[in-house]
C-alpha positions, 0 to 999 in steps of 0.5 A, a space after each residue: 392843464 387840460 381845457 374841457 378834458 381835451 385840449 392841452 395849451 402849448 403856447 399863445 399864437 396871438 390875440 385880437 380885439 375879440 379873442 386869443 389864439 393858442 397852439 394846443 394838443 387835442 388829446 382826443 384826436 391826438 393832433 396839434 390844433 389852433 384853439 380860439 378863446 373869446 374874451 369874456 363878453 357876450 358879444 364876442 362869444 356870439 361873434 365866435 359862435 357865428 364864425 364857427 357856424 360859417 366855418 363848418 359850411 366850407 371845405 377847402 384846402 385854404 380854409 381851416 376845419 372847425 372840429 369843436 365849439 363850446 364853453 371852456 372848463 378848466 380841468 
């Protein structure tokens, strides 16, 4: 199963109050990534969107890089 015709979920890494995190393979970049999926709640979705915007403003070896953001479509 591919999410957004791009991400193949390999395993679940963990979960919190707002989202679940998965180890996935990015078919476009051919690399392993962490995929964070917000629980279905507009407040949580906005928190993840804000986190994404903030993360893209930093470049540091101890901070992850954000590559993609959007709505999940299961293919």
